[in-house]
TIZA-702800 format. One record per residue: residue number from 1; residue in three letters; z negated, y negated, x of N, C-alpha, C, O in turn. Coordinates in pm, 1 decimal, always signed. Atoms other than C-alpha are relative to their C-alpha. Example, Ala and Ser with C-alpha at 12.3 -4.5 7.8 and 13.67 -1.06 7.14 Angstrom:
+------+-------+----------+----------+----------+----------+----------+----------+----------+----------+----------+----------+----------+----------+
| roro | torpa |      n.z |      n.y |      n.x |     ca.z |     ca.y |     ca.x |      c.z |      c.y |      c.x |      o.z |      o.y |      o.x |
+------+-------+----------+----------+----------+----------+----------+----------+----------+----------+----------+----------+----------+----------+
|    1 |   ALA |     +0.0 |   +119.0 |    +89.0 |   -780.0 |   +450.0 |  +1230.0 |     +0.0 |   -120.0 |    +90.0 |    -66.5 |   -118.1 |   +193.6 |
|    2 |   SER |     +6.0 |   +119.0 |    -82.0 |   -714.0 |   +106.0 |  +1367.0 |    -73.0 |   -109.0 |    -77.0 |    -89.9 |   -219.8 |    -26.1 |
+------+-------+----------+----------+----------+----------+----------+----------+----------+----------+----------+----------+----------+----------+
END
This chain:
+------+-------+----------+----------+----------+----------+----------+----------+----------+----------+----------+----------+----------+----------+
| roro | torpa |      n.z |      n.y |      n.x |     ca.z |     ca.y |     ca.x |      c.z |      c.y |      c.x |      o.z |      o.y |      o.x |
+------+-------+----------+----------+----------+----------+----------+----------+----------+----------+----------+----------+----------+----------+
|    1 |   MET |     +3.4 |   +131.5 |    +72.3 |     -1.4 |     -3.3 |     +2.8 |     +1.1 |   -132.4 |    +84.7 |    +63.3 |   -233.7 |    +52.6 |
|    2 |   ARG |     +6.0 |   +113.9 |    -90.6 |    -84.0 |   -234.9 |   +291.4 |   +139.6 |    -33.1 |    +49.5 |   +176.6 |   -149.4 |    +65.4 |
|    3 |   ARG |   -141.7 |    +11.6 |    -64.6 |   +273.1 |   -174.1 |   +429.4 |    +87.4 |    -74.1 |   -101.2 |   +176.3 |   -147.3 |    -57.7 |
|    4 |   LEU |    -77.2 |    +66.2 |    +97.1 |   +418.5 |   -300.5 |    +92.7 |    -22.5 |   -152.2 |    +16.7 |    +74.0 |   -227.8 |     +6.0 |
|    5 |   TYR |    +16.2 |   +133.7 |     +7.6 |   +254.1 |   -634.7 |   +128.0 |    -15.5 |    -56.5 |   +146.6 |    -79.8 |   -158.0 |   +173.5 |
|    6 |   GLN |     -4.0 |    +46.0 |   -131.2 |   +309.7 |   -658.7 |   +497.0 |   -155.3 |    -44.8 |    +69.1 |   -178.1 |   -145.9 |   +135.5 |
|    7 |   GLU |   +136.5 |    +35.2 |    -41.7 |    -74.4 |   -635.0 |   +571.2 |    -36.2 |    +99.9 |   +108.0 |   -155.9 |   +123.3 |   +124.5 |
|    8 |   THR |    +15.8 |    -84.9 |    -93.6 |    -29.0 |   -383.6 |   +854.5 |    +22.8 |    -60.7 |   +137.8 |   +106.8 |   -149.5 |   +152.4 |
|    9 |   SER |    -36.9 |    +46.5 |   -150.6 |    -37.1 |   -448.0 |  +1237.3 |   +136.7 |    +59.9 |    +35.8 |   +189.4 |   +151.1 |    -27.9 |
|   10 |   VAL |   -132.2 |    -42.4 |    -60.8 |   +279.4 |   -399.9 |  +1431.8 |    -16.3 |   +160.7 |    +33.7 |    +67.4 |   +242.1 |     -5.3 |
|   11 |   GLU |    +28.2 |   -146.1 |    -25.7 |   +140.1 |    -63.0 |  +1553.5 |    -17.8 |    +75.9 |   -126.6 |    +39.7 |   +184.7 |   -131.7 |
|   12 |   GLU |    +13.1 |    -79.1 |   +121.8 |    +44.8 |    +56.7 |  +1209.6 |   +130.4 |     +6.6 |    -71.8 |   +166.5 |   +111.6 |   -125.0 |
|   13 |   THR |   -132.1 |     -4.4 |    +52.4 |   +382.0 |    -45.0 |  +1082.0 |    +97.6 |   +103.4 |    +66.9 |   +181.1 |   +167.8 |     +3.5 |
|   14 |   LYS |    -97.3 |    -90.8 |    -67.4 |   +556.9 |   +157.5 |  +1350.8 |    -39.1 |   +139.5 |    -30.7 |    +52.6 |   +221.1 |    -39.4 |
|   15 |   GLU |    +47.2 |   -125.4 |    +33.1 |   +344.9 |   +464.0 |  +1268.5 |    +39.2 |    +28.7 |   -139.6 |    +85.7 |   +140.3 |   -163.0 |
|   16 |   ILE |    -33.7 |    -12.6 |   +160.0 |   +406.4 |   +427.1 |   +881.3 |   +145.3 |    +27.2 |     +8.4 |   +190.8 |   +125.6 |    -50.0 |
|   17 |   ASP |   -151.8 |    -22.8 |    +15.1 |   +781.5 |   +396.2 |   +943.9 |    +38.4 |   +123.0 |    +71.5 |   +142.2 |   +178.5 |    +35.7 |
|   18 |   LYS |    -42.1 |   -132.7 |    -62.8 |   +792.7 |   +702.2 |  +1174.5 |    -34.9 |    +91.4 |    -98.7 |    +53.0 |   +171.8 |   -129.2 |
|   19 |   ALA |    +38.3 |    -82.0 |    +93.6 |   +594.6 |   +884.2 |   +915.2 |   +108.6 |    +16.8 |   -111.8 |   +145.8 |   +127.7 |   -150.2 |
|   20 |   LEU |   -109.7 |     +2.9 |   +103.1 |   +863.0 |   +774.9 |   +649.1 |   +128.3 |    +79.2 |    +39.4 |   +193.8 |   +150.3 |    -36.8 |
|   21 |   LEU |   -130.5 |    -70.4 |    -40.5 |  +1146.8 |   +900.6 |   +860.5 |    -30.7 |   +141.0 |     -3.5 |    +57.4 |   +215.0 |    -47.3 |
|   22 |   CYS |    +30.5 |   -154.6 |    -14.2 |   +984.0 |  +1243.3 |   +907.0 |    -35.9 |    +76.9 |   -128.5 |    -33.8 |   +199.9 |   -133.8 |
|   23 |   ASP |    +46.9 |    -62.8 |   +122.0 |   +869.5 |  +1306.6 |   +557.6 |    +84.6 |    -57.3 |   -123.4 |    +67.6 |   -171.3 |   -166.7 |
|   24 |   SER |    -73.7 |    +58.9 |   +109.7 |  +1116.3 |  +1277.2 |   +275.0 |    -74.8 |    -23.3 |   -138.0 |    -36.7 |   -108.2 |   -218.6 |
|   25 |   GLN |    +81.5 |     +6.2 |   +113.0 |   +859.4 |  +1323.2 |     +5.4 |    -83.0 |   -137.0 |    +10.4 |    -97.0 |   -211.5 |    -86.6 |
|   26 |   LEU |    +69.4 |   +127.0 |    -19.3 |   +657.1 |  +1035.0 |   +153.2 |    +88.2 |   -127.4 |    -12.9 |    +44.7 |   -235.1 |    -53.7 |
|   27 |   GLN |   -107.6 |   +115.5 |     +4.9 |   +974.5 |   +813.9 |   +172.1 |    +41.5 |    -10.8 |   -145.1 |    +73.9 |   -122.9 |   -184.3 |
|   28 |   ARG |    -22.0 |    +17.6 |   +137.0 |  +1041.6 |   +885.2 |   -194.0 |   -119.6 |    -77.0 |    -72.2 |    -96.6 |   -169.5 |   -150.2 |
|   29 |   GLN |   +106.2 |    +63.5 |    +59.3 |   +692.8 |   +786.1 |   -296.6 |     -7.7 |   -152.1 |    +47.3 |    -40.0 |   -241.8 |    -30.6 |
|   30 |   TYR |     -9.6 |   +132.4 |    -56.4 |   +723.9 |   +481.6 |    -72.0 |   +115.0 |    -90.7 |    -78.8 |    +98.7 |   -204.4 |   -123.1 |
|   31 |   GLN |   -107.7 |    +87.9 |    +82.9 |  +1043.9 |   +368.3 |   -238.3 |    -25.6 |    -11.4 |   -140.1 |    +36.9 |   -101.0 |   -196.9 |
|   32 |   GLU |    +57.6 |     -2.7 |   +140.4 |   +887.1 |   +426.0 |   -584.6 |    -92.4 |   -122.5 |     -2.8 |    -92.1 |   -204.1 |    -95.0 |
|   33 |   MET |    +98.8 |   +112.3 |     +5.2 |   +613.9 |   +184.3 |   -480.5 |    +68.8 |   -128.1 |    +30.8 |    +23.1 |   -233.6 |    -13.4 |
|   34 |   VAL |    -72.1 |   +127.8 |    -27.6 |   +874.5 |    -68.2 |   -340.1 |    +60.7 |    -51.5 |   -144.8 |    +53.1 |   -168.6 |   -181.7 |
|   35 |   ALA |    -56.0 |    +48.3 |   +121.2 |  +1049.0 |    -68.3 |   -677.6 |    -90.2 |    -45.6 |    -89.2 |    -61.8 |   -142.9 |   -159.0 |
|   36 |   LEU |    +84.9 |    +54.6 |    +95.3 |   +747.1 |   -102.3 |   -873.0 |    -63.1 |   -140.1 |    +41.8 |   -101.3 |   -221.5 |    -42.3 |
|   37 |   LYS |    +52.6 |   +128.7 |    -51.4 |   +624.5 |   -390.0 |   -656.1 |    +95.3 |   -110.1 |    -32.9 |    +54.4 |   -223.9 |    -55.7 |
|   38 |   LYS |   -114.4 |    +95.7 |    +34.7 |   +964.1 |   -562.7 |   -726.8 |    -20.5 |    -37.8 |   -148.3 |    -23.6 |   -153.7 |   -189.7 |
|   39 |   GLU |    +11.7 |    +33.5 |   +152.5 |   +918.5 |   -524.4 |  -1101.4 |   -118.0 |    -76.7 |    -16.5 |   -105.3 |   -174.5 |    -90.2 |
|   40 |   LEU |   +114.2 |    +69.9 |    +16.8 |   +560.4 |   -648.7 |  -1078.3 |     +6.7 |   -146.8 |    +42.7 |    -53.5 |   -233.5 |    -20.6 |
|   41 |   ASP |    -30.6 |   +113.2 |    -55.8 |   +671.5 |   -935.2 |   -872.1 |    +73.9 |    -90.6 |    -99.9 |    +52.7 |   -211.9 |   -100.2 |
|   42 |   ARG |    -84.6 |    +77.0 |   +114.7 |   +906.5 |  -1051.4 |  -1161.5 |    -66.1 |    -28.6 |   -112.0 |    -28.6 |   -120.2 |   -185.2 |
|   43 |   VAL |    +76.3 |    +26.1 |   +132.1 |   +658.8 |  -1031.8 |  -1432.1 |    -58.4 |   -135.0 |    +11.1 |   -107.0 |   -181.0 |   +114.5 |
|   44 |   GLN |    +59.4 |   +129.2 |    +18.0 |   +549.4 |  -1358.5 |  -1557.2 |   -112.1 |    +15.4 |    -97.3 |    -86.2 |    +56.6 |   -210.4 |
|   45 |   LEU |   +106.6 |    -32.5 |    +88.9 |   +200.8 |  -1342.1 |  -1707.2 |    -24.7 |   -139.5 |    -77.0 |    -34.2 |   -246.4 |    -16.6 |
|   46 |   GLU |    +35.6 |   +126.7 |    +73.8 |   +131.8 |  -1596.3 |  -1989.2 |    -97.0 |    +42.4 |   -108.8 |    -96.0 |   +155.8 |   -156.8 |
|   47 |   PRO |   +103.9 |    -41.2 |   +110.9 |   -155.0 |  -1611.3 |  -2246.7 |    +88.1 |     -4.9 |   -128.1 |   +192.2 |    -69.1 |   -142.2 |
|   48 |   SER |    -56.7 |     +0.2 |   +135.0 |    -71.4 |  -1537.1 |  -2599.3 |     -7.9 |   -142.9 |    -79.0 |    -85.3 |   -233.8 |    -48.7 |
|   49 |   GLU |     -1.8 |   +132.5 |    +80.2 |     +4.9 |  -1814.9 |  -2851.9 |   -128.6 |    -36.6 |    -69.6 |   -172.1 |   -150.2 |    -88.4 |
|   50 |   GLU |   +136.6 |    +12.0 |    +61.6 |   -313.8 |  -1748.7 |  -3018.0 |   -104.4 |    -40.1 |    +96.0 |   -189.1 |   -122.2 |    +60.8 |
|   51 |   THR |    +93.8 |    +47.8 |    -99.6 |   -513.0 |  -1785.7 |  -2704.0 |    +19.4 |   -151.0 |    +37.4 |    -79.1 |   -222.2 |    +57.5 |
|   52 |   VAL |    -26.6 |   +143.2 |    -28.2 |   -343.3 |  -2126.5 |  -2629.4 |    -55.8 |    -68.3 |   -113.2 |   -129.3 |   -163.5 |    -86.6 |
|   53 |   LYS |    +49.9 |    +83.5 |   +116.7 |   -427.6 |  -2246.8 |  -2994.1 |   -158.5 |     +9.2 |    +13.2 |   -223.4 |    -92.8 |    -10.0 |
|   54 |   ASN |   +141.7 |     -8.4 |     -8.4 |   -784.8 |  -2126.5 |  -2941.0 |    -56.2 |   -108.2 |   +107.4 |   -156.8 |   -177.1 |    +90.5 |
|   55 |   ILE |    +57.4 |    +85.1 |   -118.5 |   -821.3 |  -2320.9 |  -2611.6 |    +20.6 |   -153.4 |    -51.8 |    -64.2 |   -239.5 |    -28.1 |
|   56 |   ILE |    -24.8 |   +132.6 |    +48.7 |   -665.1 |  -2631.9 |  -2779.4 |   -112.9 |    -39.3 |    -96.9 |   -179.7 |   -141.6 |    -81.3 |
|   57 |   HIS |    +88.1 |    +28.7 |    +98.3 |   -883.4 |  -2614.3 |  -3074.0 |   -139.6 |    -18.9 |    +67.1 |   -209.9 |   -111.3 |    +26.1 |
|   58 |   TYR |   +132.1 |    +17.2 |    -48.6 |  -1199.8 |  -2571.0 |  -2859.9 |     -4.9 |   -133.8 |    +84.1 |   -109.7 |   -198.4 |    +85.7 |
|   59 |   ALA |     -6.2 |   +127.3 |    -80.8 |  -1088.3 |  -2874.7 |  -2625.5 |    -20.0 |   -118.7 |   -107.7 |    -92.9 |   -215.0 |    -83.9 |
|   60 |   GLN |     +5.1 |   +112.9 |    +92.4 |  -1044.8 |  -3091.2 |  -2941.4 |   -143.7 |     -4.4 |    -62.6 |   -194.1 |   -112.5 |    -93.0 |
|   61 |   GLY |   +135.7 |    +14.8 |    +49.6 |  -1386.9 |  -2996.0 |  -3071.6 |    -86.6 |    -57.8 |   +104.4 |   -183.6 |   -118.4 |    +58.7 |
|   62 |   LEU |    +60.4 |    +53.0 |   -101.9 |  -1524.0 |  -3103.8 |  -2737.9 |    +14.6 |   -143.0 |     -2.6 |    -80.8 |   -217.8 |    +18.6 |
|   63 |   GLN |    -31.7 |   +141.0 |     -1.8 |  -1354.3 |  -3430.6 |  -2765.5 |    -69.4 |    -68.5 |   -116.8 |   -107.4 |   -185.0 |   -105.0 |
|   64 |   GLU |    +58.2 |    +69.2 |   +124.6 |  -1499.4 |  -3500.0 |  -3118.9 |   -152.4 |    -14.7 |    +28.5 |   -214.7 |   -112.4 |    -13.0 |
|   65 |   HIS |   +145.7 |    +10.7 |    -28.7 |  -1855.3 |  -3426.6 |  -2990.3 |    -37.4 |    -98.7 |   +122.4 |   -154.6 |   -114.1 |   +156.9 |
|   66 |   SER |    +34.1 |    +93.2 |    -99.1 |  -1822.8 |  -3682.0 |  -2707.8 |    -27.2 |   -135.0 |    -38.5 |    -57.3 |   -218.6 |    +46.7 |
+------+-------+----------+----------+----------+----------+----------+----------+----------+----------+----------+----------+----------+----------+
END
């Protein structure tokens, strides 16, 4: 997982890459994780419309009490 986010040292990266070259199952799993990471990176998280309305309503209530 650290390799996906470029959080490995140069030496660790070399060892992981070497392992990926030697193990096709590990390589498939890594490629699946790369694909999933790309999908997650594209996801835009937004609050629901109801949540936004609740926040606005709460903020308006605070203004009325000031």
